[in-house]
C-alpha positions in Angstrom: -46.4 -127.1 -87.1 -45.3 -130.7 -88.0 -41.7 -131.4 -89.4 -39.5 -128.7 -91.5 -42.5 -127.8 -93.6 -43.3 -124.3 -94.0 -46.7 -123.0 -93.7 -49.0 -120.0 -94.7 -51.2 -118.1 -92.5 -53.3 -116.0 -94.2 -56.3 -115.9 -91.3 -57.5 -116.2 -88.1 -60.4 -117.8 -86.4 -61.0 -116.4 -83.0 -63.9 -117.2 -80.4 -64.4 -116.5 -76.9 -63.8 -119.0 -73.8 -66.1 -122.3 -73.7 -66.2 -122.0 -70.5 -68.2 -119.1 -69.4 -65.6 -117.4 -67.7 -65.8 -113.9 -67.7 -68.0 -113.4 -70.9 -67.7 -109.8 -71.6 -64.1 -110.6 -71.8 -63.2 -109.4 -75.7 -59.8 -109.4 -77.6 -59.9 -106.9 -79.8 -56.6 -106.6 -81.7 -53.9 -109.4 -81.5 -49.9 -108.8 -83.0 -48.6 -112.2 -84.6 -44.9 -113.8 -84.9 -43.6 -116.7 -86.9 -40.1 -118.2 -87.3 -38.6 -120.0 -89.8 -36.0 -122.6 -87.8 -39.1 -123.8 -86.0 -39.3 -121.7 -82.6 -35.5 -120.9 -82.2 -36.0 -116.8 -83.4 -39.4 -115.1 -83.8 -39.9 -112.1 -86.3 -42.7 -109.8 -85.7 -45.1 -109.9 -88.7 -45.6 -106.7 -90.5 -43.8 -105.1 -87.8 -45.7 -105.9 -85.2 -48.7 -104.4 -86.7 -51.8 -104.8 -84.4 -54.8 -106.9 -86.8 -58.8 -105.6 -85.5 -60.1 -108.9 -84.9 -64.0 -108.1 -84.9 -65.0 -109.8 -81.8 -67.5 -108.0 -79.8 -68.5 -107.5 -76.1 -71.7 -109.0 -77.3 -70.5 -112.2 -78.5 -71.4 -115.2 -77.1 -69.1 -118.2 -77.6 -70.9 -120.0 -80.0 -69.9 -116.9 -82.3 -66.6 -117.3 -84.5 -64.7 -114.7 -86.0 -62.6 -115.2 -89.0 -60.1 -112.3 -89.9 -57.8 -111.7 -92.2 -53.9 -111.9 -92.0 -52.4 -109.8 -94.6 -50.0 -110.2 -95.9 -50.3 -114.0 -94.9 -47.0 -115.2 -92.9 -44.9 -117.6 -94.1 -43.3 -120.1 -91.7 -42.7 -123.5 -89.6 -43.9 -122.2 -86.5 -46.5 -119.3 -85.5 -47.8 -117.7 -82.2 -50.2 -114.9 -81.2 -49.5 -111.8 -79.2 -52.0 -110.8 -76.5 -52.1 -107.5 -74.5 -53.8 -105.7 -71.7 -54.3 -102.5 -73.9 -56.6 -104.1 -76.7 -58.5 -106.3 -74.4 -62.1 -105.9 -72.9 -63.1 -107.5 -69.7 -60.7 -109.1 -67.0 
């Protein structure tokens, strides 16, 4: 995020890869991390809770799935954590 400003992250929109690689690949859940010192120190949002994305294996690359991040995160840097246990496909 630009500068030293703080932002609120309250939702995420997820789409499948646009290049057609493994169209069955689906991200089922994600974790979030936030930083309040421009990425020097990271904190797990909600103690590492997995947030369901609502994505389906039948979604095509044009389907956008928006889901809430509740409670919202506050910081000046954010990242999304994925793992193999929450992904269908390769």
